C-alpha positions as CSV (number, residue, x, y, z in Angstrom):
1,M,51.2,16.9,-23.2
2,Q,49.7,20.3,-23.9
3,V,52.9,22.1,-22.7
4,I,54.9,19.8,-25.1
5,W,52.6,20.6,-28.0
6,E,52.9,24.4,-27.4
7,E,56.6,24.1,-27.3
8,F,56.5,22.2,-30.6
9,L,54.3,25.0,-32.2
10,K,56.9,27.5,-31.2
11,I,59.6,25.6,-32.9
12,I,57.6,25.1,-36.1
13,K,56.7,28.8,-36.1
14,E,60.4,29.6,-36.1
15,E,61.3,27.0,-38.7
16,A,58.3,27.1,-41.1
17,G,56.6,30.3,-40.4
18,S,53.4,31.4,-38.7
19,Q,51.2,30.7,-41.7
20,I,52.1,27.0,-41.7
21,V,51.2,26.8,-38.0
22,E,48.0,28.6,-38.3
23,T,46.9,26.6,-41.4
24,W,47.9,23.2,-40.3
25,F,49.0,22.7,-36.8
26,K,46.8,24.9,-34.6
27,A,43.8,22.5,-35.0
28,V,46.1,19.6,-34.0
29,N,47.0,18.4,-30.5
30,I,48.6,15.4,-28.8
31,D,45.9,12.8,-28.0
32,H,48.3,10.7,-25.9
33,W,52.0,9.4,-25.6
34,D,52.8,5.8,-25.3
35,A,56.3,5.7,-23.9
36,T,56.6,1.9,-24.1
37,T,56.2,1.8,-27.9
38,S,57.6,5.4,-28.5
39,T,54.3,6.3,-30.3
40,V,52.7,9.7,-30.1
41,V,49.1,9.9,-31.2
42,L,48.0,13.2,-32.7
43,H,44.3,14.3,-32.8
44,V,43.5,16.0,-36.2
45,P,40.3,17.7,-37.3
46,N,39.8,15.5,-40.5
47,Q,41.4,13.1,-42.7
48,F,42.5,15.8,-45.3
49,V,44.6,17.6,-42.6
50,S,46.0,14.2,-41.5
51,R,47.1,13.4,-45.0
52,W,48.6,16.6,-45.8
53,I,50.6,16.8,-42.6
54,Q,51.9,13.1,-43.2
55,D,52.9,14.0,-46.8
56,N,54.7,17.3,-46.0
57,Y,55.6,17.6,-42.3
58,T,56.5,14.1,-41.0
59,N,60.1,14.8,-40.7
60,L,59.5,18.0,-38.6
61,L,57.1,16.1,-36.4
62,K,59.5,13.3,-35.7
63,T,62.6,15.5,-35.3
64,H,61.2,18.0,-32.8
65,L,58.7,15.9,-30.9
66,A,61.3,13.1,-30.4
67,R,63.6,15.7,-28.8
68,L,60.8,17.2,-26.7
69,L,59.7,13.7,-25.6
70,H,63.2,12.4,-25.1
71,A,62.6,9.6,-27.5
72,P,65.5,8.2,-29.7
73,I,63.0,6.8,-32.2
74,L,59.5,8.3,-32.6
75,R,56.4,6.7,-34.2
76,L,53.5,8.8,-35.4
77,S,49.8,7.8,-35.3
78,F,46.8,10.0,-36.2
79,V,43.2,9.9,-34.9
80,C,40.7,12.0,-36.7
81,A,37.8,14.0,-35.0
82,T,35.3,13.0,-37.7
83,Q,36.6,9.4,-38.1
84,S,33.9,6.8,-37.9
85,P,34.2,3.8,-35.7
86,A,33.3,1.6,-38.6
87,P,36.1,-0.5,-39.9
88,R,36.1,1.0,-43.4
89,P,38.3,4.0,-43.7
90,R,36.9,7.3,-45.0
91,T,39.7,9.2,-46.5
92,I,39.7,12.6,-48.1
93,I,42.9,13.1,-50.1
94,P,44.1,16.2,-51.9
95,A,42.6,16.8,-55.3
96,S,46.2,17.5,-56.6
97,V,47.0,13.8,-56.0
98,L,43.9,12.3,-57.8
99,P,41.8,13.5,-60.6
100,P,38.8,15.6,-59.5
101,T,36.3,12.8,-59.9
102,E,38.4,10.5,-57.7
103,A,39.0,13.0,-54.8
104,F,36.6,11.1,-52.6
105,D,36.1,7.4,-51.9
106,A,33.7,6.3,-54.7
107,T,32.2,3.6,-52.3
108,Q,30.8,6.2,-50.0
109,S,27.5,8.1,-50.4
110,Q,27.2,11.6,-49.5
111,T,25.4,10.6,-46.3
112,D,28.5,8.3,-45.4
113,I,30.9,11.2,-45.8
114,L,28.9,13.8,-43.7
115,P,28.2,13.8,-39.9
116,P,24.6,13.0,-39.3
117,M,23.6,16.6,-38.7
118,L,25.0,17.6,-42.0
119,A,23.9,14.7,-44.2
120,R,21.5,17.1,-45.8
121,P,21.9,20.9,-45.9
122,T,20.5,22.6,-42.8
123,H,19.0,25.9,-41.6
124,S,18.0,27.4,-38.4
125,N,14.6,27.8,-36.9
126,G,16.0,29.6,-33.9
127,K,16.1,26.4,-31.9
128,G,19.0,24.7,-33.7
129,L,19.8,23.1,-37.0
130,I,17.1,21.3,-39.0
131,P,17.3,19.6,-42.5
132,I,16.3,21.8,-45.4
133,E,13.1,20.5,-47.1
134,K,12.4,20.7,-50.8
135,K,11.1,24.1,-51.8
136,K,8.7,24.6,-54.6
137,S,10.2,28.0,-55.5
138,R,13.2,30.0,-54.7
139,E,13.7,33.8,-54.1
140,G,16.1,35.3,-56.6
141,G,19.0,33.6,-58.2
142,N,22.4,32.3,-56.9
143,N,24.4,34.3,-59.5
144,L,26.6,31.4,-60.4
145,N,28.4,31.1,-63.7
146,E,27.7,27.5,-64.9
147,N,30.8,27.6,-67.1
148,Y,33.1,27.6,-64.1
149,I,33.4,24.0,-62.8
150,F,36.1,21.9,-61.2
151,D,36.6,19.9,-64.4
152,S,37.7,23.1,-66.3
153,F,40.2,24.1,-63.5
154,I,43.8,23.1,-64.1
155,V,45.5,22.0,-60.9
156,G,49.1,22.6,-60.3
157,P,51.6,23.2,-57.5
158,S,50.6,26.9,-57.4
159,N,46.8,26.2,-56.5
160,S,46.6,22.6,-55.3
161,L,45.8,23.4,-51.7
162,A,43.1,25.9,-52.6
163,H,41.6,23.5,-55.2
164,A,41.6,20.4,-52.8
165,A,39.9,22.4,-50.0
166,A,37.3,23.9,-52.3
167,H,36.6,20.3,-53.5
168,A,36.3,19.1,-49.9
169,I,33.8,21.6,-48.7
170,C,31.4,20.8,-51.4
171,H,30.9,17.4,-49.7
172,N,30.7,18.7,-46.1
173,L,29.1,22.0,-46.0
174,G,30.1,23.8,-42.8
175,G,31.9,20.8,-41.5
176,V,35.5,21.4,-42.8
177,Y,37.3,24.6,-43.4
178,N,34.8,27.1,-42.4
179,P,35.4,29.8,-43.5
180,L,37.5,29.0,-46.5
181,F,39.7,32.1,-47.4
182,I,41.3,31.9,-50.8
183,Y,43.7,34.7,-51.7
184,G,46.0,35.4,-54.8
185,G,46.7,38.0,-57.5
186,T,44.3,39.1,-60.2
187,G,43.3,36.6,-62.8
188,L,44.7,33.5,-61.1
189,G,41.5,31.6,-60.6
190,K,39.9,32.6,-57.4
191,T,36.6,33.5,-59.0
192,H,36.6,30.3,-60.9
193,L,37.0,28.3,-57.8
194,L,34.2,30.2,-56.0
195,H,31.8,29.4,-58.8
196,A,32.9,25.8,-59.1
197,I,32.2,25.3,-55.4
198,G,28.7,26.7,-56.1
199,N,28.0,24.6,-59.1
200,Q,29.4,21.4,-57.4
201,T,27.4,22.0,-54.2
202,K,24.2,22.6,-56.2
203,K,24.7,19.2,-57.8
204,N,25.4,17.5,-54.4
205,Y,22.5,19.3,-52.6
206,P,19.9,20.4,-55.2
207,D,17.8,22.1,-52.5
208,A,20.6,24.1,-50.8
209,Q,20.5,27.8,-50.8
210,I,23.6,29.1,-52.5
211,R,24.6,32.7,-53.3
212,Y,27.7,34.0,-54.9
213,E,28.2,37.7,-54.4
214,T,30.9,40.3,-55.2
215,S,31.7,42.9,-52.6
216,D,30.6,45.6,-55.0
217,N,27.1,44.2,-55.3
218,F,27.0,43.6,-51.6
219,V,27.8,47.3,-50.9
220,N,25.3,48.5,-53.5
221,D,22.6,46.1,-52.2
222,F,23.3,47.4,-48.6
223,I,23.0,51.1,-49.8
224,N,19.7,50.4,-51.3
225,S,18.4,48.6,-48.3
226,I,19.1,51.7,-46.3
227,R,17.7,53.9,-49.0
228,F,14.4,52.0,-49.2
229,D,14.2,51.1,-45.6
230,R,14.6,47.4,-46.3
231,S,17.5,46.5,-43.8
232,Q,15.7,43.5,-42.4
233,Q,15.0,42.0,-45.7
234,F,18.7,42.6,-46.7
235,R,19.9,40.6,-43.8
236,A,17.5,37.9,-44.1
237,R,18.4,37.3,-47.7
238,Y,22.0,36.6,-46.8
239,Q,21.4,34.8,-43.4
240,K,19.1,32.1,-44.9
241,V,21.7,30.7,-47.3
242,D,23.5,27.4,-46.8
243,L,26.6,28.5,-48.8
244,I,27.8,32.1,-49.3
245,L,30.5,32.7,-51.8
246,F,31.9,36.2,-51.2
247,D,34.3,37.6,-53.9
248,D,36.9,40.3,-53.4
249,I,36.4,40.9,-49.7
250,Q,39.1,43.5,-49.8
251,F,36.8,46.1,-51.4
252,L,34.9,46.4,-48.1
253,S,38.0,48.4,-46.9
254,N,37.0,51.6,-45.1
255,K,33.3,51.0,-45.5
256,E,32.5,50.8,-41.8
257,Q,28.7,50.4,-42.0
258,T,29.0,47.7,-44.6
259,Q,31.7,45.9,-42.5
260,E,29.3,46.1,-39.5
261,I,26.4,44.4,-41.3
262,F,28.7,41.8,-42.9
263,F,30.2,41.1,-39.6
264,H,26.7,40.2,-38.1
265,I,25.8,38.1,-41.1
266,F,29.0,36.3,-40.9
267,N,28.4,35.5,-37.2
268,V,24.9,34.2,-37.8
269,L,25.9,32.0,-40.7
270,Y,29.0,30.7,-38.8
271,E,26.9,30.0,-35.6
272,Q,24.4,27.9,-37.8
273,R,27.3,25.9,-39.4
274,K,26.6,27.4,-42.9
275,Q,29.5,27.4,-45.2
276,I,31.3,30.6,-45.9
277,V,33.9,31.0,-48.6
278,L,35.8,34.4,-49.1
279,S,38.3,35.5,-51.7
280,S,40.8,38.4,-51.6
281,D,43.9,39.6,-53.4
282,T,45.9,39.4,-50.3
283,F,46.2,37.6,-46.9
284,P,43.6,38.6,-44.4
285,K,46.0,40.3,-41.9
286,E,47.3,42.6,-44.9
287,I,43.9,43.9,-45.9
288,T,44.1,47.6,-44.9
289,G,41.0,49.4,-43.8
290,L,39.3,46.2,-42.5
291,Q,38.2,45.7,-38.8
292,S,40.5,43.6,-36.7
293,R,37.5,41.3,-35.6
294,L,36.6,40.6,-39.3
295,K,40.3,39.7,-40.1
296,S,40.4,37.4,-37.2
297,R,37.2,35.6,-38.3
298,M,38.5,35.2,-41.7
299,E,41.4,33.1,-40.4
300,W,39.1,30.9,-38.2
301,G,39.1,28.2,-41.1
302,L,41.6,27.5,-43.7
303,V,43.5,30.3,-45.5
304,A,44.9,29.0,-48.9
305,D,46.7,31.0,-51.5
306,I,46.9,30.8,-55.3
307,Q,50.2,31.8,-56.8
308,I,51.3,32.5,-60.2
309,P,51.3,29.1,-62.1
310,D,54.7,27.7,-63.3
311,V,55.3,26.9,-66.9
312,E,54.0,23.4,-66.9
313,T,50.8,24.4,-65.4
314,K,50.3,27.3,-67.9
315,I,51.0,24.8,-70.8
316,A,48.2,22.5,-69.3
317,I,45.9,25.5,-69.2
318,L,46.6,26.6,-72.8
319,K,46.0,23.0,-73.9
320,K,42.6,22.9,-72.1
321,K,41.6,26.3,-73.4
322,S,42.7,25.4,-77.0
323,D,40.4,22.3,-76.8
324,Q,37.5,24.5,-75.7
325,H,38.0,27.1,-78.5
326,T,38.8,24.3,-81.1
327,I,42.2,25.9,-81.7
328,E,45.1,23.5,-83.1
329,L,47.9,24.5,-80.7
330,P,51.4,22.8,-81.4
331,D,53.5,22.0,-78.2
332,E,56.2,24.5,-79.2
333,V,53.6,27.3,-79.5
334,A,52.1,26.5,-76.1
335,T,55.4,26.5,-74.5
336,F,56.3,29.9,-76.1
337,I,53.0,31.5,-74.9
338,A,53.4,30.2,-71.5
339,S,56.9,31.6,-71.2
340,R,55.8,35.0,-72.4
341,V,52.8,35.5,-70.2
342,L,53.9,36.2,-66.6
343,S,51.2,37.4,-64.5
344,N,47.8,35.8,-65.0
345,I,45.6,33.2,-66.7
346,R,43.3,35.8,-68.3
347,E,46.3,37.2,-70.2
348,L,47.2,33.6,-71.1
349,E,43.8,33.0,-72.6
350,G,43.9,36.3,-74.4
351,A,47.2,35.5,-76.0
352,L,45.8,32.1,-77.2
353,I,42.8,33.8,-78.8
354,R,44.9,36.4,-80.6
355,V,47.1,33.7,-82.1
356,G,43.9,31.6,-83.0
357,A,42.2,34.6,-84.5
358,F,45.2,35.5,-86.7
359,A,45.5,31.9,-87.9
360,A,41.8,31.8,-88.7
361,L,41.7,35.3,-90.5
362,T,44.8,34.5,-92.6
363,N,43.8,30.8,-93.1
364,Q,47.2,29.6,-91.9
365,P,48.2,26.8,-89.5
366,I,49.6,28.0,-86.2
367,T,53.3,27.9,-86.1
368,L,56.0,29.2,-83.7
369,E,57.0,31.9,-86.1
370,M,53.6,33.2,-86.5
371,A,53.1,33.3,-82.7
372,K,56.2,35.2,-82.3
373,K,55.0,37.7,-84.9
374,V,51.5,38.1,-83.4
375,L,52.8,38.2,-79.7
376,L,55.9,40.4,-80.5
377,N,55.1,43.1,-77.8
378,L,53.4,40.7,-75.4
379,N,54.8,41.4,-71.9
380,G,58.3,42.2,-73.3
381,G,58.2,45.3,-71.2
382,E,56.8,43.4,-68.2
383,V,59.7,40.9,-68.1
384,K,62.0,44.0,-67.9
385,R,59.8,45.7,-65.2
386,E,59.7,42.7,-63.0
387,G,63.6,42.2,-63.3
388,A,64.0,45.9,-62.6
389,M,61.7,45.7,-59.6
390,L,63.8,43.0,-58.1
391,D,66.9,45.1,-58.6
392,T,65.2,48.1,-57.0
393,I,64.1,46.2,-54.0
394,I,67.4,44.5,-53.2
395,K,69.2,47.9,-53.7
396,I,66.8,49.8,-51.4
397,V,66.7,47.0,-48.8
398,A,70.5,46.8,-48.8
399,K,70.8,50.6,-48.4
400,H,68.2,50.9,-45.8
401,Y,70.0,48.3,-43.4
402,D,73.5,49.4,-44.5
403,I,74.3,46.0,-45.9
404,S,76.0,45.3,-49.4
405,V,73.9,43.8,-52.2
406,S,76.7,41.2,-52.6
407,D,76.3,40.2,-48.9
408,L,72.6,39.6,-49.4
409,R,73.2,37.4,-52.3
410,S,76.0,35.5,-50.6
411,K,75.8,32.3,-48.6
412,K,76.8,34.2,-45.4
413,R,74.6,33.2,-42.5
414,H,75.4,36.0,-39.9
415,Q,72.3,36.9,-38.0
416,D,72.1,40.5,-39.2
417,I,72.5,39.5,-42.8
418,A,70.2,36.7,-42.6
419,V,67.3,38.9,-41.2
420,V,67.8,41.5,-43.9
421,R,67.9,38.8,-46.6
422,Q,64.5,37.6,-45.3
423,I,63.0,41.0,-45.5
424,A,64.3,41.3,-49.1
425,F,62.5,38.0,-49.9
426,Y,59.3,39.3,-48.2
427,M,59.3,42.6,-50.1
428,M,60.0,40.9,-53.4
429,K,57.1,38.5,-53.0
430,K,54.8,41.2,-51.9
431,M,55.7,43.8,-54.5
432,S,56.3,41.7,-57.7
433,Y,54.6,39.2,-59.7
434,C,57.7,36.9,-59.7
435,S,57.4,33.3,-58.6
436,L,59.1,32.1,-55.4
437,Q,61.6,30.2,-57.5
438,V,62.5,33.3,-59.6
439,I,63.0,35.3,-56.4
440,G,65.1,32.5,-54.8
441,D,67.2,32.3,-58.1
442,Y,67.8,36.0,-58.0
443,I,69.2,36.1,-54.5
444,G,71.9,33.6,-54.5
445,G,70.3,30.7,-56.4
446,R,68.1,29.6,-53.3
447,D,65.1,27.3,-53.8
448,H,61.5,28.2,-53.3
449,S,61.3,26.5,-49.8
450,T,64.0,28.9,-48.6
451,V,61.9,31.8,-49.8
452,I,58.7,30.4,-48.0
453,H,60.7,30.0,-44.8
454,A,62.1,33.6,-45.1
455,I,58.5,35.0,-45.7
456,G,57.2,33.0,-42.7
457,K,60.0,34.4,-40.5
458,V,59.2,38.0,-41.4
459,E,55.4,37.5,-40.8
460,H,56.5,36.2,-37.3
461,L,58.5,39.3,-36.7
462,I,55.5,41.4,-37.7
463,E,53.3,39.6,-35.3
464,A,55.8,39.8,-32.5
465,D,56.9,43.4,-33.0
466,R,54.3,46.1,-33.5
467,N,56.8,48.4,-35.0
468,M,57.9,46.1,-37.6
469,A,54.9,46.5,-39.8
470,Q,55.4,50.3,-39.8
471,K,59.1,49.8,-40.6
472,L,58.3,47.7,-43.6
473,R,55.6,50.1,-44.7
474,V,58.3,52.9,-44.7
475,L,60.6,50.6,-46.7
476,E,57.9,49.8,-49.2
477,Q,57.3,53.6,-49.7
478,D,61.0,54.1,-50.3
479,I,60.9,51.3,-52.9
480,L,57.9,52.7,-54.7
481,A,59.3,56.3,-54.6
482,S,62.6,55.1,-56.2
């Protein structure tokens, strides 16, 4: 059965991309195959993975496993590694499906959800994991911003996976998705999620040691520990935590000594089943100047991205922010602002504040005409810049591979054209703020799933061919220089 599953993974890697395989299928295997009932039983690490695979990849499983197992009709069954033998099911479902307060079975206590060893937060005494006892005092603070909570985080298609995973680990520290690696562009909500994890965990486990840290502060602390000969105290301060939230890991690039100490802290925490959450502006493999062994460890758990939100999500965010700031925001104004702000949520809130401030200072109600006047120059140039960037990318890619732009935009499926088209998709996603759907529309009216598939194919090529990454770097330099 292992051979069958490995063959299936190869097929999925080709069809859906290496990131899908690494994120969802690497931790799954075939438990057993019942030929009499044409049922394949899949062993999954937890119910969240089970539900996600059933919701998104059932057709892929049935299509390819049926062929590999020579079964005309295939039935799927899932068995969970953490599933209790008790008759009552314990299901974790994505928070994008249910409201945050309903993301877990309300009939369960925290002890029900967690394995016995993790029913309370734990620490190591050198001989294994033991429960944390209540402490009369705590060294230092946890650096958490109490304003960043799950209730104020707007969930949409662009961030649902990251949000659901973040919510899940608050109820099972070190038990699922360890480490959790969240990546995405500036101002899309990574820091909000990290603080929300910390604040929710503090509610669930009042005695847990929690620490939020930026990479800049970590570097400065490390330098001071060397300067004042306090290296042991520095390591101890981080190694005793039950939850570490480490923001902007990419800023450890090219800092060899800091990476070395972080590597050892990571190992200690991971071995003791402490929860590690990391954030970055890019996928782990693409962080330059970072040790390969660190990149590898960052991918041990779940890697979840946050993309630029769609217009509907932006409108929901604006409505939430307007309530917080007590701003009367008409629907048409919310739609206008959402369509004008392209890149991140911080700019979205900034635009709202500008409109609200103008209305308050002039003692006028907010109208569409007013918003257009106040935000006259907002991102007008950015729209043109992003469109120009897509134009530049497709022209340079076409010239580089001696293929016409019209062929890349056409429906032609010739192998040479298809591969170059996939590279164009990959470069557009990497080098612009445009959404997957905008990129797909730009190249022949393709949908976002086609773009995802293309990006996965290129990532697979990079993994399989060491020279491919260098070739794409040269191509990127040509695009930037044009």
